[in-house]
C-alpha positions as CSV (number, residue, x, y, z in Angstrom):
1,M,6.1,-11.6,18.2
2,S,4.4,-14.9,18.8
3,A,2.3,-13.7,21.7
4,L,1.7,-10.6,19.4
5,L,0.1,-12.9,16.7
6,G,-1.9,-15.0,19.1
7,I,0.1,-18.2,19.3
8,P,0.9,-18.9,22.4
9,V,4.4,-20.5,22.8
10,A,6.1,-21.1,26.1
11,V,9.4,-22.8,26.6
12,T,10.0,-25.5,29.4
13,V,13.1,-25.3,31.5
14,A,14.9,-27.9,29.3
15,G,14.0,-25.5,26.2
16,R,11.4,-27.9,24.8
17,V,7.8,-27.1,24.0
18,S,5.5,-29.6,25.9
19,S,2.8,-31.5,23.7
20,Q,0.0,-29.0,25.2
21,Q,2.2,-25.9,23.7
22,E,2.2,-27.7,20.4
23,L,-1.3,-27.9,20.1
24,N,-1.7,-24.6,21.0
25,I,0.6,-23.5,18.2
26,T,-1.1,-25.7,15.6
27,E,-4.6,-24.7,16.8
28,G,-3.3,-20.9,16.4
29,A,-2.5,-21.8,12.7
30,D,-5.6,-23.9,12.2
31,V,-7.6,-20.7,13.1
32,Y,-5.7,-18.2,11.1
33,W,-5.9,-20.7,8.0
34,R,-9.6,-21.5,8.7
35,R,-10.5,-17.8,8.5
36,I,-8.8,-17.3,5.1
37,A,-10.8,-20.6,4.0
38,E,-13.7,-18.8,4.9
39,L,-13.3,-15.8,2.8
40,P,-15.4,-15.5,-0.2
41,T,-14.2,-17.9,-3.1
42,W,-14.1,-14.8,-5.5
43,L,-12.2,-12.8,-3.0
44,K,-9.6,-15.6,-2.3
45,A,-9.4,-15.5,-6.5
46,V,-8.8,-11.8,-6.6
47,M,-6.1,-12.0,-4.3
48,V,-4.2,-14.6,-6.1
49,G,-4.6,-12.3,-9.0
50,Q,-3.0,-9.7,-7.0
51,L,-0.3,-12.0,-6.3
52,V,0.3,-12.7,-9.8
53,N,-0.1,-8.9,-10.8
54,G,2.5,-7.9,-8.1
55,A,4.9,-10.3,-9.6
56,G,4.6,-8.7,-13.1
57,A,4.1,-5.2,-12.0
58,L,7.6,-4.3,-13.4
59,A,7.3,-1.9,-16.1
60,W,7.2,0.9,-14.1
61,V,9.9,-0.1,-11.5
62,Y,12.1,0.0,-14.7
63,L,10.8,2.8,-16.4
64,T,13.6,5.6,-15.9
65,L,16.4,2.9,-16.8
66,Y,14.5,1.7,-19.8
67,L,14.1,5.2,-21.2
68,V,17.8,6.0,-20.8
69,E,19.4,2.7,-21.6
70,D,16.6,1.4,-24.4
71,R,15.4,4.6,-25.6
72,G,18.2,7.0,-25.5
73,M,16.8,9.6,-23.1
74,S,18.9,11.9,-20.9
75,A,18.3,11.7,-17.3
76,Q,16.6,14.7,-17.4
77,Q,13.9,13.7,-19.8
78,A,13.5,10.3,-18.2
79,G,13.0,12.0,-14.8
80,F,10.2,14.3,-16.5
81,A,8.6,11.1,-18.1
82,A,8.8,9.3,-14.4
83,A,7.3,12.6,-12.9
84,A,4.5,12.6,-15.8
85,Y,3.7,8.7,-14.4
86,G,3.5,10.1,-10.8
87,V,1.1,12.8,-11.6
88,G,-1.2,10.2,-13.5
89,L,-0.9,8.1,-10.6
90,V,-2.1,10.9,-8.1
91,G,-5.2,11.4,-10.6
92,G,-5.9,8.0,-11.0
93,N,-6.1,7.6,-7.3
94,L,-8.4,10.5,-6.9
95,G,-10.6,10.0,-9.5
96,G,-11.0,6.1,-9.9
97,G,-13.4,5.9,-7.0
98,W,-15.7,7.9,-8.5
99,F,-15.7,5.9,-11.6
100,G,-16.2,3.0,-9.4
101,D,-19.0,4.4,-7.6
102,R,-20.8,5.6,-10.9
103,F,-20.2,2.5,-13.0
104,G,-19.6,-0.4,-10.3
105,L,-16.4,-1.4,-8.6
106,R,-16.1,-4.4,-10.7
107,T,-16.4,-2.6,-14.2
108,A,-13.9,0.2,-12.7
109,A,-11.4,-2.7,-11.8
110,L,-11.7,-4.6,-14.9
111,A,-11.4,-1.5,-17.1
112,S,-8.2,-0.2,-15.2
113,Q,-6.5,-3.5,-15.7
114,L,-7.3,-3.6,-19.5
115,L,-6.1,-0.1,-20.0
116,W,-2.8,-0.7,-17.7
117,A,-2.3,-3.5,-20.4
118,A,-2.7,-1.3,-23.4
119,A,-0.3,1.1,-22.2
120,C,2.3,-1.6,-21.3
121,V,2.3,-2.9,-24.7
122,A,2.3,0.5,-26.5
123,M,5.4,1.6,-24.5
124,P,8.2,0.1,-26.8
125,F,6.2,1.2,-30.0
126,V,5.4,4.9,-29.3
127,P,7.7,7.7,-30.5
128,G,10.0,9.2,-28.0
129,A,8.0,12.6,-28.1
130,A,5.0,10.9,-27.1
131,L,6.3,8.9,-23.7
132,A,5.7,11.0,-20.8
133,F,2.2,11.7,-22.4
134,L,1.8,7.9,-22.4
135,A,3.4,7.4,-19.0
136,A,0.7,9.9,-17.4
137,L,-2.0,7.8,-19.1
138,A,-0.4,4.6,-17.7
139,G,-0.3,6.2,-14.1
140,L,-4.1,7.3,-14.6
141,F,-5.0,4.0,-15.4
142,G,-3.2,2.2,-12.6
143,G,-4.1,4.4,-10.2
144,A,-7.6,4.0,-10.9
145,G,-7.6,0.5,-10.3
146,R,-6.0,0.9,-6.6
147,P,-8.8,2.2,-4.8
148,N,-11.6,0.2,-6.6
149,L,-9.6,-3.1,-5.5
150,S,-9.2,-1.9,-2.0
151,A,-13.2,-1.0,-2.2
152,L,-13.9,-4.4,-3.5
153,V,-12.1,-5.9,-0.4
154,T,-13.5,-4.0,2.0
155,T,-17.2,-3.9,0.9
156,S,-17.1,-7.7,0.8
157,L,-16.6,-8.6,4.4
158,P,-18.2,-7.7,7.5
159,P,-17.2,-4.6,9.2
160,E,-14.8,-6.7,11.9
161,R,-13.2,-8.5,9.3
162,R,-12.3,-5.6,6.8
163,R,-8.8,-4.9,8.3
164,E,-7.8,-8.4,8.0
165,G,-9.1,-8.4,4.3
166,V,-7.2,-5.4,3.7
167,A,-3.9,-7.1,5.2
168,L,-4.4,-10.3,3.2
169,S,-4.7,-8.4,0.1
170,R,-1.6,-6.1,0.9
171,T,0.1,-9.9,1.6
172,A,-0.7,-11.0,-1.7
173,A,0.7,-8.0,-3.3
174,N,3.7,-7.9,-1.3
175,A,4.3,-11.4,-2.2
176,G,4.5,-10.9,-5.8
177,F,6.7,-7.9,-5.3
178,T,9.2,-10.1,-3.8
179,I,9.5,-11.9,-6.7
180,G,9.1,-9.0,-9.5
181,P,12.1,-7.1,-9.3
182,P,14.7,-9.7,-9.5
183,L,12.6,-11.1,-12.6
184,G,12.5,-7.7,-14.0
185,G,16.0,-7.6,-13.8
186,L,16.6,-10.9,-15.5
187,L,14.1,-10.1,-18.4
188,A,15.6,-6.4,-18.7
189,A,19.0,-7.9,-19.4
190,Y,17.8,-10.0,-22.3
191,D,15.2,-7.6,-23.8
192,F,13.7,-4.5,-22.2
193,S,10.4,-5.1,-24.3
194,L,9.9,-8.2,-22.2
195,V,9.6,-6.3,-19.0
196,F,6.4,-4.4,-20.4
197,V,5.3,-7.9,-22.1
198,V,5.3,-9.7,-18.9
199,D,3.5,-6.8,-16.9
200,A,0.7,-6.7,-19.7
201,V,0.4,-10.3,-19.4
202,T,-0.3,-10.2,-15.7
203,S,-2.5,-7.4,-15.7
204,L,-4.3,-9.3,-18.4
205,V,-4.8,-12.6,-16.0
206,M,-5.9,-10.2,-13.2
207,A,-8.7,-8.7,-15.6
208,V,-9.6,-12.3,-16.5
209,I,-10.1,-13.0,-12.5
210,V,-12.2,-10.0,-11.9
211,W,-14.4,-10.7,-15.3
212,R,-14.7,-14.2,-14.1
213,W,-15.0,-14.3,-10.4
214,V,-16.4,-11.0,-8.9
215,P,-19.9,-11.3,-8.8
216,S,-22.1,-8.7,-10.1
217,A,-24.3,-6.3,-8.0
218,R,-26.8,-3.8,-7.8
219,R,-25.4,-0.1,-8.2
220,T,-26.4,2.0,-5.3
221,P,-26.9,5.9,-6.7
222,G,-24.3,7.8,-4.5
223,P,-24.3,11.8,-3.7
224,S,-22.6,13.9,-6.2
225,A,-19.0,15.3,-6.4
226,T,-20.5,18.3,-4.4
227,G,-22.1,15.8,-1.6
228,L,-18.8,14.2,-1.4
229,W,-17.1,16.9,-0.5
230,K,-19.8,17.9,2.1
231,S,-19.7,14.6,3.3
232,V,-16.1,14.6,4.1
233,L,-15.8,18.1,5.2
234,S,-18.3,17.2,8.1
235,D,-16.4,14.1,9.0
236,R,-13.6,15.6,11.4
237,P,-12.1,12.1,12.4
238,V,-11.8,11.2,8.7
239,L,-10.3,14.1,8.0
240,M,-7.8,14.1,10.6
241,V,-7.0,10.5,9.6
242,L,-6.3,11.7,5.9
243,A,-4.4,14.7,6.9
244,T,-2.0,12.6,9.4
245,I,-1.8,10.1,6.6
246,V,-0.2,12.7,4.3
247,V,2.4,13.4,6.8
248,V,3.2,10.1,7.9
249,D,3.5,8.9,4.2
250,T,5.9,11.9,3.4
251,A,7.9,11.0,6.6
252,Y,7.8,7.2,6.0
253,R,8.9,7.7,2.3
254,Q,12.3,9.1,3.2
255,I,13.4,5.4,3.3
256,F,12.9,5.4,-0.4
257,A,13.8,9.0,-1.3
258,T,17.0,9.7,1.0
259,M,17.8,6.8,2.9
260,P,19.9,5.5,0.0
261,L,21.9,8.9,-0.2
262,L,22.5,8.4,3.6
263,L,23.6,4.7,3.3
264,R,26.0,5.7,0.3
265,D,27.8,8.7,2.1
266,A,28.2,5.9,5.0
267,G,30.3,3.6,2.6
268,T,27.4,1.0,2.4
269,P,27.1,-0.7,-0.8
270,A,23.9,-0.3,-2.5
271,V,23.0,-4.0,-2.6
272,A,22.9,-3.7,1.4
273,Y,19.9,-1.5,0.8
274,G,18.0,-3.9,-1.4
275,V,18.3,-6.3,1.2
276,L,16.7,-4.4,3.8
277,L,13.7,-3.6,1.4
278,G,13.3,-7.1,0.5
279,A,13.7,-8.2,4.1
280,S,10.8,-5.9,4.9
281,S,8.5,-7.4,2.1
282,V,9.3,-10.3,3.5
283,V,8.3,-9.8,7.1
284,I,5.1,-8.0,5.6
285,V,4.0,-11.1,3.7
286,L,4.6,-13.3,7.1
287,F,3.1,-11.3,9.5
288,E,0.6,-8.4,8.5
289,A,-2.5,-10.7,8.2
290,P,-2.0,-12.4,11.4
291,I,-1.5,-9.0,13.0
292,A,-4.6,-7.6,11.5
293,V,-6.5,-10.6,13.1
294,R,-5.1,-10.4,16.6
295,L,-5.8,-6.4,16.9
296,Q,-9.3,-6.5,14.9
297,G,-11.2,-5.8,18.2
298,H,-8.9,-2.9,19.2
299,R,-10.1,0.8,18.0
300,A,-8.8,1.9,14.9
301,T,-7.3,5.2,15.8
302,R,-5.2,3.7,18.7
303,V,-4.0,1.0,16.4
304,I,-3.2,3.7,13.6
305,A,-1.5,6.0,16.3
306,A,0.7,2.8,17.2
307,G,1.7,2.5,13.9
308,F,2.5,6.5,13.5
309,A,5.0,6.1,16.6
310,C,6.7,3.1,15.3
311,I,7.0,5.2,11.8
312,G,8.6,8.2,14.0
313,L,11.0,5.7,16.2
314,G,12.1,4.3,13.2
315,L,13.0,7.3,11.6
316,A,14.5,8.9,14.9
317,I,16.9,5.4,15.1
318,I,18.1,6.7,11.7
319,G,18.5,9.9,13.1
320,V,21.1,9.2,15.6
321,W,22.6,5.9,14.2
322,P,22.9,7.0,10.3
323,A,24.9,3.7,9.5
324,L,23.7,0.3,8.4
325,A,23.0,-1.3,11.4
326,G,21.0,1.6,12.6
327,A,19.0,1.5,9.0
328,A,18.4,-2.1,9.6
329,L,17.0,-1.3,13.1
330,A,14.9,1.2,11.9
331,I,13.7,-0.7,9.1
332,V,12.4,-3.4,11.6
333,V,10.5,-0.8,13.7
334,M,9.1,1.2,10.8
335,T,7.8,-2.4,8.9
336,A,6.1,-3.1,12.2
337,G,4.3,0.6,12.1
338,E,3.5,-0.1,8.4
339,M,1.6,-3.4,9.5
340,L,-0.2,-1.5,11.9
341,Y,-1.2,1.8,10.3
342,K,-1.9,0.9,6.8
343,P,-4.5,-2.0,6.8
344,T,-6.2,-0.2,9.9
345,A,-6.6,3.3,8.0
346,T,-7.6,1.6,4.7
347,A,-10.4,-0.4,6.6
348,H,-11.2,2.5,8.9
349,V,-12.1,5.3,6.1
350,A,-13.9,2.7,4.3
351,D,-15.8,1.9,7.1
352,A,-17.0,5.6,7.4
353,A,-18.2,5.9,3.7
354,P,-21.9,6.8,3.4
355,E,-23.9,4.5,1.2
356,G,-22.8,4.5,-2.1
357,M,-19.4,6.1,-1.8
358,V,-17.1,3.7,-0.7
359,G,-15.3,3.8,-3.8
360,R,-14.8,7.9,-3.4
361,Y,-13.6,7.6,0.3
362,S,-11.0,4.5,-0.8
363,S,-10.0,7.0,-3.5
364,L,-9.4,10.0,-1.0
365,Y,-7.5,7.5,1.2
366,A,-5.3,5.7,-1.7
367,A,-4.4,9.3,-2.7
368,A,-3.5,10.6,0.7
369,S,-1.3,7.2,0.9
370,I,0.8,7.7,-1.8
371,S,1.2,11.6,-1.2
372,G,4.8,10.8,-0.2
373,M,5.9,9.7,-3.5
374,F,6.2,13.1,-4.7
375,L,6.2,15.1,-1.2
376,A,9.3,13.1,0.1
377,P,11.6,13.2,-2.8
378,A,11.2,17.2,-3.2
379,L,11.2,17.8,0.6
380,G,13.6,15.1,1.8
381,G,16.0,15.9,-1.0
382,T,16.2,19.8,-0.4
383,A,16.5,19.1,3.5
384,Y,19.3,16.5,2.9
385,Q,21.5,18.7,1.0
386,H,21.2,21.5,2.9
387,A,20.5,20.4,6.6
388,P,21.1,16.4,6.4
389,R,21.3,15.8,10.2
390,L,18.1,17.6,10.9
391,L,15.8,15.9,8.1
392,Y,15.7,12.4,10.3
393,P,14.8,13.7,13.6
394,V,12.3,16.5,12.0
395,A,10.6,13.5,10.2
396,A,10.4,11.5,13.2
397,G,8.6,14.6,15.2
398,L,6.3,14.9,12.4
399,A,5.1,11.1,12.5
400,L,4.9,10.8,16.3
401,A,3.1,14.4,16.2
402,A,0.5,13.0,13.9
403,G,0.1,10.0,16.1
404,A,-0.6,12.4,19.0
405,V,-3.0,14.3,17.2
406,L,-4.7,11.4,16.1
407,L,-5.1,10.3,19.8
408,L,-6.4,13.8,20.8
409,T,-9.0,13.8,17.9
410,R,-10.1,10.8,19.4
411,V,-10.8,11.5,22.9
412,K,-13.2,14.7,21.5
413,V,-14.7,12.2,19.1
414,R,-16.0,8.9,19.7
415,D,-13.7,6.2,17.8
416,V,-16.3,3.4,16.3
417,L,-15.0,-0.4,16.6
418,P,-15.1,-2.2,13.3
419,S,-18.1,-4.2,14.5
420,E,-20.0,-0.6,15.2
421,S,-19.7,0.5,11.5
422,T,-22.5,1.8,9.9
423,A,-21.0,1.9,6.4
424,Q,-22.8,0.2,3.5
425,P,-21.2,-1.6,0.6
426,S,-20.8,-0.2,-2.7
427,S,-21.7,-2.1,-5.8
428,A,-19.3,-4.5,-7.4
429,S,-20.8,-4.9,-10.7
């Protein structure tokens, strides 16, 4: 792993690291932290906000439990409300970028945080009959913020540093997520309403950071919606990335949709599954950004395809070794794949956006990258019920095939290096 991160480590015969080797390690770490220090001050503030916001992202993690235990809903009714949230989330991811391109990324990001906070505050007070509607609105508001924050990060950096910026942004959010669920569990045990209050407060903190530190910028008028689809449909490489992301995300999210069932049937306690996911987040926090720095000069589709291959390999491991040890190994391999393809694909799609359309291109990627949230449970649940032994081999094959298709497409279409990108920043105002 050290070589992959670009921090050379060689051990002497005696098992000790020499002074020169210690210097190399120190220099490697210094370079990494120096690169973070070189980021714009406002962008570092936004990443701190993402950490705080991630730690407070509790409301919708515990939504179903809250509706059943605190509001007296049946499991089916709570499921419908959660599904309404998912529909709103997809809509927000698709439409948020249009709002950002039209009114400015900064304005869109600020509005989404404020509206999300309002939805959180309203949740404990809304009558039961209106909860599904409010959940859909909350998903819309929360989903709209994701592509605009992503576009703010990518457009603030030169093309050769965009993957690194996306990775750092994801690192901040994942660091918060490692804190949030345990905190939410403690709050829920005392008073479920506090879960929504904390989520609203951390969202307001993020809103203040966006308002106070993100600079205003001149808006660049972009093409209409018709122009967007004309641009996307004529860009075969972007279409292939988006299509393969949908396939791989559906396969990848089986670790959330059906792996708990698989481990339960293998006699594994639920807490072990939680530990696996928590460990995955810790690995992402520690290694995703350094990996992005190390691989920034490599062509995007190669890195994305390598990530897809890791996802496929991890799913194949579960297919042949459906036990806790197999799941642990699979999570390690799939986490490596996630760290390879997610920041790279996010930056790659932003790089391809014409002037004034970064927000909308980011919206298309954001929607594709969460498509598995509703496809994976529906397809995976059905497959697990009727043909459980085929589910993971088939999912593995789909992920591997997606990587192969992406590489074959790259052979026919020139794959631009990050430093060769011609994408222009959208507005931040």
